[in-house]
C-alpha positions, -999 to 999 in steps of 0.1 A, spaced: 411 -861 -565 415 -882 -596 408 -857 -624 410 -821 -634 373 -814 -632 372 -826 -596 402 -805 -587 386 -774 -603 354 -780 -584 372 -783 -550 394 -753 -557 364 -732 -567 346 -742 -535 377 -735 -514 383 -701 -529 347 -691 -523 349 -702 -486 382 -686 -480 381 -651 -464 415 -643 -479 407 -659 -513 435 -685 -510 437 -722 -508 466 -746 -500 472 -773 -525 494 -802 -515 504 -833 -535 496 -867 -520 508 -901 -529 477 -924 -529 481 -953 -506 505 -936 -482 494 -928 -447 497 -892 -434 497 -882 -398 495 -847 -384 506 -841 -348 500 -810 -328 517 -805 -295 506 -781 -268 524 -773 -236 518 -750 -207 539 -723 -192 559 -749 -172 568 -766 -204 551 -799 -195 536 -820 -222 
């Protein structure tokens, strides 16, 4: 988001969609790449 109006719009939409009426807001640095990794393993602890 690049301005306050856009932030307000996204927050309002998120709050209306949230069953617990909460949203998570994180700060990002434009131009940086972000990766999210999720690991799952079974009961034998194999990847």
